The first five atom37 places (N, CA, C, CB, O) and aatype in JSON, in Angstrom:
{
  "aatype": [12, 19, 0, 9, 8, 9, 2, 2, 5, 14, 15, 19, 18, 0, 1, 9, 6, 0, 9, 6, 0, 3, 10, 11, 14, 1, 17, 18, 1, 19, 11, 13, 10, 13, 10, 7, 13, 14, 14, 5, 6, 19, 16, 17, 9, 10, 1, 0, 6, 18, 10, 6, 7, 0, 8, 13, 16, 12, 11, 3, 19, 14, 12, 5, 9, 10, 14, 10, 11, 11, 14, 7, 15, 14, 5, 16, 5, 15, 14, 0, 11, 16, 7, 0, 15, 7, 0, 8, 19, 9, 15, 12, 2, 1, 19, 1, 0, 9, 11, 3, 7, 6, 11, 1, 11, 3, 15, 15, 6, 6, 6],
  "atom_mask": [
    [1, 1, 1, 1, 1],
    [1, 1, 1, 1, 1],
    [1, 1, 1, 1, 1],
    [1, 1, 1, 1, 1],
    [1, 1, 1, 1, 1],
    [1, 1, 1, 1, 1],
    [1, 1, 1, 1, 1],
    [1, 1, 1, 1, 1],
    [1, 1, 1, 1, 1],
    [1, 1, 1, 1, 1],
    [1, 1, 1, 1, 1],
    [1, 1, 1, 1, 1],
    [1, 1, 1, 1, 1],
    [1, 1, 1, 1, 1],
    [1, 1, 1, 1, 1],
    [1, 1, 1, 1, 1],
    [1, 1, 1, 1, 1],
    [1, 1, 1, 1, 1],
    [1, 1, 1, 1, 1],
    [1, 1, 1, 1, 1],
    [1, 1, 1, 1, 1],
    [1, 1, 1, 1, 1],
    [1, 1, 1, 1, 1],
    [1, 1, 1, 1, 1],
    [1, 1, 1, 1, 1],
    [1, 1, 1, 1, 1],
    [1, 1, 1, 1, 1],
    [1, 1, 1, 1, 1],
    [1, 1, 1, 1, 1],
    [1, 1, 1, 1, 1],
    [1, 1, 1, 1, 1],
    [1, 1, 1, 1, 1],
    [1, 1, 1, 1, 1],
    [1, 1, 1, 1, 1],
    [1, 1, 1, 1, 1],
    [1, 1, 1, 0, 1],
    [1, 1, 1, 1, 1],
    [1, 1, 1, 1, 1],
    [1, 1, 1, 1, 1],
    [1, 1, 1, 1, 1],
    [1, 1, 1, 1, 1],
    [1, 1, 1, 1, 1],
    [1, 1, 1, 1, 1],
    [1, 1, 1, 1, 1],
    [1, 1, 1, 1, 1],
    [1, 1, 1, 1, 1],
    [1, 1, 1, 1, 1],
    [1, 1, 1, 1, 1],
    [1, 1, 1, 1, 1],
    [1, 1, 1, 1, 1],
    [1, 1, 1, 1, 1],
    [1, 1, 1, 1, 1],
    [1, 1, 1, 0, 1],
    [1, 1, 1, 1, 1],
    [1, 1, 1, 1, 1],
    [1, 1, 1, 1, 1],
    [1, 1, 1, 1, 1],
    [1, 1, 1, 1, 1],
    [1, 1, 1, 1, 1],
    [1, 1, 1, 1, 1],
    [1, 1, 1, 1, 1],
    [1, 1, 1, 1, 1],
    [1, 1, 1, 1, 1],
    [1, 1, 1, 1, 1],
    [1, 1, 1, 1, 1],
    [1, 1, 1, 1, 1],
    [1, 1, 1, 1, 1],
    [1, 1, 1, 1, 1],
    [1, 1, 1, 1, 1],
    [1, 1, 1, 1, 1],
    [1, 1, 1, 1, 1],
    [1, 1, 1, 0, 1],
    [1, 1, 1, 1, 1],
    [1, 1, 1, 1, 1],
    [1, 1, 1, 1, 1],
    [1, 1, 1, 1, 1],
    [1, 1, 1, 1, 1],
    [1, 1, 1, 1, 1],
    [1, 1, 1, 1, 1],
    [1, 1, 1, 1, 1],
    [1, 1, 1, 1, 1],
    [1, 1, 1, 1, 1],
    [1, 1, 1, 0, 1],
    [1, 1, 1, 1, 1],
    [1, 1, 1, 1, 1],
    [1, 1, 1, 0, 1],
    [1, 1, 1, 1, 1],
    [1, 1, 1, 1, 1],
    [1, 1, 1, 1, 1],
    [1, 1, 1, 1, 1],
    [1, 1, 1, 1, 1],
    [1, 1, 1, 1, 1],
    [1, 1, 1, 1, 1],
    [1, 1, 1, 1, 1],
    [1, 1, 1, 1, 1],
    [1, 1, 1, 1, 1],
    [1, 1, 1, 1, 1],
    [1, 1, 1, 1, 1],
    [1, 1, 1, 1, 1],
    [1, 1, 1, 1, 1],
    [1, 1, 1, 0, 1],
    [1, 1, 1, 1, 1],
    [1, 1, 1, 1, 1],
    [1, 1, 1, 1, 1],
    [1, 1, 1, 1, 1],
    [1, 1, 1, 1, 1],
    [1, 1, 1, 1, 1],
    [1, 1, 1, 1, 1],
    [1, 1, 1, 1, 1],
    [1, 1, 1, 1, 1],
    [1, 1, 1, 1, 1]
  ],
  "atom_positions": [
    [[0.84, -1.17, 0.0], [0.0, 0.0, 0.0], [0.89, 1.24, 0.0], [-0.96, 0.0, 1.22], [1.9, 1.31, 0.7]],
    [[0.49, 2.19, -0.8], [1.25, 3.43, -0.91], [0.3, 4.62, -0.89], [2.11, 3.44, -2.2], [-0.89, 4.5, -1.18]],
    [[0.86, 5.76, -0.54], [0.15, 7.04, -0.67], [0.83, 7.79, -1.8], [0.17, 7.87, 0.69], [2.05, 7.9, -1.83]],
    [[0.04, 8.3, -2.72], [0.59, 9.03, -3.85], [0.32, 10.52, -3.61], [-0.03, 8.55, -5.2], [-0.82, 10.94, -3.43]],
    [[1.4, 11.29, -3.62], [1.32, 12.74, -3.43], [1.42, 13.41, -4.79], [2.43, 13.25, -2.46], [2.33, 13.12, -5.58]],
    [[0.49, 14.31, -5.06], [0.49, 15.08, -6.3], [0.56, 16.55, -5.91], [-0.78, 14.78, -7.17], [-0.21, 17.01, -5.07]],
    [[1.49, 17.28, -6.51], [1.72, 18.69, -6.14], [1.99, 18.84, -4.65], [0.51, 19.55, -6.54], [1.5, 19.77, -4.01]],
    [[2.77, 17.91, -4.1], [3.17, 17.93, -2.69], [2.01, 17.79, -1.72], [3.92, 19.19, -2.39], [2.12, 18.19, -0.56]],
    [[0.89, 17.24, -2.19], [-0.29, 17.01, -1.34], [-0.67, 15.53, -1.4], [-1.49, 17.9, -1.79], [-0.71, 14.97, -2.5]],
    [[-0.94, 14.87, -0.26], [-1.43, 13.5, -0.33], [-2.73, 13.47, -1.13], [-1.64, 12.91, 1.1], [-3.65, 14.23, -0.84]],
    [[-2.8, 12.61, -2.14], [-3.94, 12.65, -3.05], [-4.74, 11.36, -3.13], [-3.47, 13.0, -4.4], [-5.96, 11.4, -3.22]],
    [[-4.05, 10.21, -3.1], [-4.77, 8.95, -3.27], [-3.96, 7.82, -2.65], [-5.06, 8.67, -4.77], [-2.73, 7.84, -2.65]],
    [[-4.68, 6.84, -2.14], [-4.05, 5.6, -1.7], [-4.11, 4.62, -2.86], [-4.75, 5.01, -0.43], [-5.04, 4.65, -3.67]],
    [[-3.11, 3.75, -2.93], [-3.1, 2.74, -3.99], [-2.45, 1.47, -3.49], [-2.36, 3.27, -5.24], [-1.63, 1.47, -2.57]],
    [[-2.86, 0.39, -4.11], [-2.23, -0.91, -3.86], [-1.42, -1.25, -5.1], [-3.3, -2.04, -3.52], [-1.92, -1.12, -6.22]],
    [[-0.19, -1.68, -4.93], [0.62, -2.09, -6.06], [0.22, -3.52, -6.41], [2.16, -1.98, -5.75], [0.37, -4.44, -5.6]],
    [[-0.29, -3.69, -7.62], [-0.79, -4.99, -8.07], [0.31, -5.82, -8.72], [-1.93, -4.79, -9.06], [0.34, -7.04, -8.54]],
    [[1.22, -5.18, -9.46], [2.27, -5.91, -10.17], [3.42, -4.96, -10.49], [1.73, -6.56, -11.46], [3.22, -3.76, -10.69]],
    [[4.62, -5.54, -10.55], [5.8, -4.8, -10.98], [6.53, -5.69, -11.97], [6.74, -4.4, -9.76], [6.91, -6.81, -11.64]],
    [[6.71, -5.19, -13.19], [7.39, -5.96, -14.24], [8.46, -5.09, -14.86], [6.38, -6.45, -15.33], [8.32, -3.87, -14.93]],
    [[9.53, -5.71, -15.32], [10.59, -4.97, -15.99], [10.05, -4.37, -17.29], [11.81, -5.89, -16.28], [9.28, -5.01, -18.0]],
    [[10.47, -3.16, -17.59], [10.11, -2.51, -18.84], [11.21, -2.81, -19.86], [9.92, -0.96, -18.65], [12.25, -3.37, -19.52]],
    [[10.97, -2.43, -21.12], [11.99, -2.62, -22.15], [13.23, -1.77, -21.87], [11.41, -2.26, -23.53], [14.35, -2.19, -22.16]],
    [[13.03, -0.58, -21.3], [14.15, 0.28, -20.97], [14.84, -0.26, -19.71], [13.69, 1.76, -20.76], [14.16, -0.56, -18.72]],
    [[16.16, -0.37, -19.73], [16.86, -0.87, -18.54], [16.6, 0.02, -17.33], [18.38, -0.95, -18.8], [16.53, 1.25, -17.45]],
    [[16.44, -0.6, -16.17], [16.23, 0.06, -14.87], [14.89, 0.79, -14.75], [17.35, 1.04, -14.62], [14.72, 1.61, -13.86]],
    [[13.95, 0.5, -15.64], [12.61, 1.05, -15.56], [11.64, -0.11, -15.4], [12.26, 1.91, -16.83], [11.9, -1.22, -15.86]],
    [[10.51, 0.15, -14.73], [9.54, -0.9, -14.42], [8.13, -0.45, -14.77], [9.62, -1.29, -12.94], [7.79, 0.72, -14.64]],
    [[7.32, -1.4, -15.2], [5.89, -1.17, -15.39], [5.22, -1.52, -14.07], [5.3, -2.03, -16.6], [5.26, -2.67, -13.63]],
    [[4.62, -0.54, -13.44], [4.01, -0.73, -12.12], [2.51, -0.55, -12.26], [4.61, 0.28, -11.07], [2.03, 0.51, -12.65]],
    [[1.77, -1.62, -11.93], [0.32, -1.56, -12.0], [-0.22, -1.21, -10.62], [-0.29, -2.9, -12.52], [0.04, -1.93, -9.65]],
    [[-0.97, -0.11, -10.54], [-1.56, 0.35, -9.29], [-3.07, 0.13, -9.34], [-1.24, 1.85, -9.04], [-3.68, 0.21, -10.41]],
    [[-3.66, -0.14, -8.2], [-5.1, -0.09, -8.02], [-5.36, 1.11, -7.11], [-5.69, -1.44, -7.41], [-5.11, 1.05, -5.91]],
    [[-5.88, 2.2, -7.71], [-6.21, 3.38, -6.91], [-7.46, 3.08, -6.11], [-6.41, 4.64, -7.82], [-8.47, 2.64, -6.66]],
    [[-7.39, 3.33, -4.81], [-8.48, 2.99, -3.91], [-9.41, 4.17, -3.73], [-7.93, 2.53, -2.55], [-9.4, 4.85, -2.7]],
    [[-10.21, 4.42, -4.73], [-11.19, 5.49, -4.72], [-12.53, 4.92, -5.17], [0.0, 0.0, 0.0], [-12.69, 3.7, -5.25]],
    [[-13.46, 5.78, -5.48], [-14.77, 5.35, -5.96], [-14.98, 5.9, -7.35], [-15.9, 5.8, -5.0], [-15.11, 7.12, -7.49]],
    [[-15.01, 5.1, -8.38], [-14.75, 3.65, -8.36], [-13.25, 3.38, -8.33], [-15.4, 2.97, -9.58], [-12.47, 4.25, -8.72]],
    [[-12.84, 2.18, -7.88], [-11.42, 1.83, -7.94], [-10.95, 1.85, -9.4], [-11.16, 0.42, -7.3], [-11.72, 1.53, -10.3]],
    [[-9.71, 2.23, -9.61], [-9.21, 2.35, -10.97], [-7.81, 1.74, -11.07], [-9.18, 3.82, -11.42], [-6.96, 2.01, -10.23]],
    [[-7.58, 0.93, -12.09], [-6.26, 0.37, -12.33], [-5.53, 1.23, -13.35], [-6.36, -1.09, -12.81], [-6.09, 1.61, -14.38]],
    [[-4.26, 1.52, -13.06], [-3.42, 2.25, -13.99], [-2.03, 1.61, -13.98], [-3.34, 3.77, -13.61], [-1.63, 0.97, -13.0]],
    [[-1.31, 1.78, -15.07], [0.06, 1.3, -15.14], [0.95, 2.49, -15.44], [0.23, 0.18, -16.22], [0.74, 3.21, -16.42]],
    [[1.95, 2.68, -14.6], [2.94, 3.73, -14.8], [4.29, 3.08, -15.04], [2.99, 4.7, -13.57], [4.57, 2.01, -14.49]],
    [[5.12, 3.71, -15.85], [6.49, 3.24, -16.06], [7.39, 4.1, -15.18], [6.91, 3.31, -17.59], [7.49, 5.32, -15.38]],
    [[8.04, 3.45, -14.21], [8.79, 4.17, -13.17], [10.15, 3.54, -12.92], [7.98, 4.2, -11.87], [10.38, 2.38, -13.28]],
    [[11.03, 4.3, -12.32], [12.3, 3.77, -11.82], [12.07, 3.25, -10.39], [13.44, 4.87, -11.85], [11.14, 3.67, -9.71]],
    [[12.93, 2.35, -9.95], [12.8, 1.78, -8.61], [12.85, 2.86, -7.53], [13.9, 0.76, -8.36], [12.12, 2.78, -6.54]],
    [[13.71, 3.87, -7.71], [13.83, 4.9, -6.66], [12.54, 5.69, -6.47], [14.97, 5.86, -7.0], [12.3, 6.23, -5.39]],
    [[11.71, 5.77, -7.51], [10.42, 6.46, -7.36], [9.5, 5.68, -6.43], [9.74, 6.68, -8.73], [8.71, 6.27, -5.7]],
    [[9.6, 4.35, -6.47], [8.79, 3.52, -5.58], [9.31, 3.58, -4.14], [8.78, 2.06, -6.07], [8.61, 3.17, -3.21]],
    [[10.51, 4.07, -3.97], [11.11, 4.18, -2.65], [10.97, 5.59, -2.07], [12.58, 3.79, -2.7], [11.54, 5.89, -1.03]],
    [[10.2, 6.46, -2.76], [9.92, 7.77, -2.2], [10.61, 8.94, -2.86], [0.0, 0.0, 0.0], [10.4, 10.08, -2.44]],
    [[11.43, 8.7, -3.89], [12.1, 9.82, -4.57], [11.08, 10.66, -5.32], [13.2, 9.29, -5.54], [10.09, 10.14, -5.85]],
    [[11.31, 11.96, -5.37], [10.43, 12.87, -6.09], [10.64, 12.7, -7.59], [10.68, 14.35, -5.67], [11.75, 12.43, -8.03]],
    [[9.56, 12.85, -8.37], [9.64, 12.83, -9.83], [8.5, 13.69, -10.37], [9.56, 11.37, -10.38], [7.67, 14.17, -9.6]],
    [[8.46, 13.88, -11.67], [7.38, 14.66, -12.26], [6.69, 13.87, -13.36], [7.91, 15.99, -12.82], [7.29, 13.01, -14.01]],
    [[5.41, 14.17, -13.55], [4.63, 13.66, -14.67], [3.98, 14.88, -15.31], [3.54, 12.59, -14.2], [3.18, 15.57, -14.68]],
    [[4.33, 15.14, -16.56], [3.84, 16.33, -17.26], [4.07, 17.58, -16.41], [2.33, 16.18, -17.59], [3.18, 18.41, -16.25]],
    [[5.27, 17.7, -15.87], [5.7, 18.84, -15.05], [4.97, 18.97, -13.71], [5.52, 20.11, -15.82], [5.07, 20.01, -13.06]],
    [[4.24, 17.95, -13.3], [3.54, 17.95, -12.02], [4.37, 17.15, -11.02], [2.07, 17.35, -12.15], [4.67, 15.98, -11.28]],
    [[4.76, 17.74, -9.88], [5.54, 17.01, -8.88], [4.75, 15.83, -8.3], [5.97, 17.96, -7.74], [3.57, 15.96, -7.95]],
    [[5.42, 14.68, -8.22], [4.79, 13.46, -7.72], [5.73, 12.81, -6.69], [4.47, 12.46, -8.89], [6.94, 13.03, -6.7]],
    [[5.14, 12.02, -5.82], [5.92, 11.22, -4.87], [5.07, 10.03, -4.44], [6.36, 12.08, -3.62], [3.87, 10.17, -4.18]],
    [[5.7, 8.86, -4.37], [5.03, 7.64, -3.93], [5.66, 7.25, -2.6], [5.15, 6.47, -5.0], [6.86, 6.99, -2.53]],
    [[4.85, 7.21, -1.55], [5.37, 6.88, -0.22], [4.71, 5.61, 0.31], [5.14, 8.06, 0.77], [3.48, 5.5, 0.29]],
    [[5.51, 4.65, 0.77], [4.92, 3.45, 1.37], [4.19, 3.82, 2.65], [5.99, 2.39, 1.65], [4.64, 4.68, 3.4]],
    [[3.06, 3.17, 2.89], [2.31, 3.43, 4.11], [2.98, 2.73, 5.28], [0.85, 2.96, 3.98], [3.57, 1.67, 5.13]],
    [[2.88, 3.35, 6.43], [3.42, 2.74, 7.64], [2.52, 1.61, 8.08], [3.57, 3.79, 8.76], [1.31, 1.63, 7.87]],
    [[3.14, 0.61, 8.68], [2.39, -0.51, 9.23], [1.53, 0.0, 10.37], [3.35, -1.65, 9.72], [2.02, 0.73, 11.23]],
    [[0.24, -0.35, 10.41], [-0.62, 0.13, 11.49], [-0.04, -0.2, 12.87], [-2.03, -0.47, 11.36], [0.39, -1.33, 13.11]],
    [[-0.03, 0.78, 13.75], [0.47, 0.56, 15.1], [1.98, 0.65, 15.22], [0.0, 0.0, 0.0], [2.52, 0.41, 16.3]],
    [[2.67, 0.97, 14.13], [4.13, 1.04, 14.16], [4.58, 2.39, 13.63], [4.75, -0.11, 13.33], [4.09, 2.85, 12.61]],
    [[5.53, 3.04, 14.32], [6.0, 4.34, 13.84], [6.94, 4.23, 12.66], [6.69, 5.07, 14.96], [7.22, 5.24, 12.01]],
    [[7.45, 3.01, 12.35], [8.38, 2.83, 11.25], [7.69, 2.18, 10.07], [9.58, 1.99, 11.69], [6.68, 1.49, 10.23]],
    [[8.24, 2.41, 8.86], [7.7, 1.76, 7.68], [8.13, 0.3, 7.68], [8.16, 2.47, 6.38], [9.13, -0.07, 8.29]],
    [[7.36, -0.52, 6.99], [7.68, -1.93, 6.91], [8.94, -2.13, 6.09], [6.51, -2.71, 6.3], [9.15, -1.44, 5.09]],
    [[9.78, -3.06, 6.51], [10.94, -3.4, 5.7], [10.67, -4.76, 5.07], [12.25, -3.42, 6.56], [10.3, -5.7, 5.76]],
    [[10.86, -4.87, 3.75], [10.55, -6.11, 3.07], [11.51, -7.23, 3.47], [10.58, -5.9, 1.57], [12.7, -6.98, 3.71]],
    [[11.0, -8.45, 3.53], [11.83, -9.59, 3.86], [12.72, -9.97, 2.69], [10.96, -10.78, 4.28], [13.89, -10.3, 2.88]],
    [[12.18, -9.92, 1.49], [12.91, -10.3, 0.29], [12.53, -9.37, -0.84], [12.62, -11.76, -0.1], [11.47, -8.75, -0.82]],
    [[13.41, -9.27, -1.82], [13.1, -8.53, -3.02], [13.32, -9.45, -4.2], [13.96, -7.24, -3.15], [14.37, -10.09, -4.3]],
    [[12.35, -9.54, -5.09], [12.45, -10.4, -6.27], [13.34, -9.78, -7.32], [0.0, 0.0, 0.0], [13.83, -8.66, -7.15]],
    [[13.57, -10.51, -8.4], [14.45, -10.06, -9.48], [13.95, -8.77, -10.1], [14.58, -11.14, -10.55], [14.75, -7.94, -10.54]],
    [[12.64, -8.58, -10.15], [12.1, -7.37, -10.77], [11.97, -6.22, -9.78], [10.74, -7.66, -11.39], [11.46, -5.16, -10.14]],
    [[12.42, -6.41, -8.54], [12.32, -5.36, -7.55], [11.05, -5.45, -6.72], [0.0, 0.0, 0.0], [10.86, -4.67, -5.79]],
    [[10.17, -6.41, -7.06], [8.92, -6.57, -6.32], [9.19, -7.28, -5.0], [7.89, -7.36, -7.16], [10.11, -8.08, -4.89]],
    [[8.39, -6.97, -4.01], [8.51, -7.64, -2.73], [7.9, -9.03, -2.86], [7.81, -6.83, -1.6], [6.83, -9.19, -3.44]],
    [[8.6, -10.04, -2.33], [8.18, -11.42, -2.48], [7.7, -11.94, -1.13], [9.32, -12.29, -3.02], [8.4, -11.81, -0.12]],
    [[6.51, -12.51, -1.12], [5.97, -13.14, 0.08], [5.9, -14.63, -0.21], [4.56, -12.56, 0.47], [5.26, -15.05, -1.17]],
    [[6.53, -15.43, 0.61], [6.54, -16.87, 0.42], [5.21, -17.45, 0.86], [7.7, -17.52, 1.19], [4.88, -17.44, 2.05]],
    [[4.45, -17.96, -0.09], [3.16, -18.58, 0.25], [3.39, -19.88, 1.01], [2.33, -18.83, -1.03], [2.55, -20.28, 1.82]],
    [[4.51, -20.56, 0.77], [4.83, -21.76, 1.53], [4.98, -21.43, 3.01], [6.11, -22.43, 1.0], [4.54, -22.19, 3.88]],
    [[5.61, -20.29, 3.3], [5.77, -19.88, 4.7], [4.41, -19.55, 5.32], [6.72, -18.66, 4.8], [4.13, -19.91, 6.46]],
    [[3.56, -18.85, 4.55], [2.22, -18.52, 5.04], [1.44, -19.8, 5.34], [1.46, -17.65, 4.02], [0.8, -19.91, 6.38]],
    [[1.5, -20.77, 4.41], [0.79, -22.04, 4.62], [1.33, -22.78, 5.84], [0.91, -22.93, 3.37], [0.55, -23.35, 6.61]],
    [[2.66, -22.78, 6.01], [3.26, -23.47, 7.16], [2.79, -22.84, 8.46], [4.79, -23.42, 7.07], [2.51, -23.56, 9.42]],
    [[2.71, -21.53, 8.5], [2.24, -20.84, 9.71], [0.79, -21.22, 9.98], [2.37, -19.3, 9.56], [0.43, -21.52, 11.12]],
    [[-0.04, -21.22, 8.92], [-1.45, -21.58, 9.1], [-1.59, -23.03, 9.55], [-2.24, -21.36, 7.8], [-2.4, -23.34, 10.41]],
    [[-0.78, -23.93, 8.95], [-0.82, -25.34, 9.35], [-0.42, -25.49, 10.82], [0.11, -26.18, 8.46], [-1.02, -26.28, 11.54]],
    [[0.59, -24.73, 11.25], [1.01, -24.77, 12.65], [-0.09, -24.3, 13.58], [0.0, 0.0, 0.0], [-0.26, -24.85, 14.67]],
    [[-0.84, -23.28, 13.16], [-1.96, -22.78, 13.98], [-3.07, -23.82, 14.06], [-2.5, -21.46, 13.41], [-3.67, -23.99, 15.11]],
    [[-3.34, -24.51, 12.95], [-4.39, -25.53, 12.95], [-4.02, -26.68, 13.87], [-4.64, -26.06, 11.53], [-4.85, -27.17, 14.63]],
    [[-2.73, -27.11, 13.79], [-2.29, -28.2, 14.66], [-2.38, -27.79, 16.13], [-0.85, -28.62, 14.32], [-2.76, -28.59, 16.99]],
    [[-2.02, -26.53, 16.42], [-2.07, -26.03, 17.79], [-3.51, -26.03, 18.28], [-1.47, -24.61, 17.88], [-3.77, -26.44, 19.41]],
    [[-4.46, -25.57, 17.44], [-5.87, -25.53, 17.82], [-6.41, -26.93, 18.06], [-6.7, -24.83, 16.74], [-7.16, -27.14, 19.01]],
    [[-6.05, -27.9, 17.22], [-6.58, -29.26, 17.37], [-5.97, -29.94, 18.59], [-6.3, -30.09, 16.1], [-6.65, -30.76, 19.22]],
    [[-4.71, -29.64, 18.96], [-4.13, -30.25, 20.15], [-4.71, -29.66, 21.42], [-2.62, -30.06, 20.14], [-4.75, -30.34, 22.45]],
    [[-5.16, -28.42, 21.38], [-5.79, -27.81, 22.54], [-7.18, -28.38, 22.78], [-5.86, -26.29, 22.36], [-7.65, -28.42, 23.92]],
    [[-7.84, -28.83, 21.7], [-9.18, -29.4, 21.84], [-9.15, -30.77, 22.47], [-9.86, -29.47, 20.51], [-10.12, -31.17, 23.12]],
    [[-8.04, -31.5, 22.3], [-7.95, -32.89, 22.81], [-7.77, -32.96, 24.26], [-6.85, -33.63, 22.17], [-7.68, -34.05, 24.83]]
  ]
}
């Protein structure tokens, strides 16, 4: 989740749906889901540093993409891993293992 600032003003929240390498080296196609009414999907071609909060312009309009802070935490989330395309990777095997461990714990407490 990110907050997108336009003209130095927070303007919209968005979820990053996908990050893919662009044809130009060191540029990425980033698909956002803008969380408004109605939700809208857009794809922007950006450098990695723009996703990390660096200022940039679109048609001479100042822009900034800032990651949202984790609820209840004063610091921003730090990713566990970064994939080849710069996208954050979440291991579904790890998620499943955690869920399986919780299920086993619940069933042993019932016995």
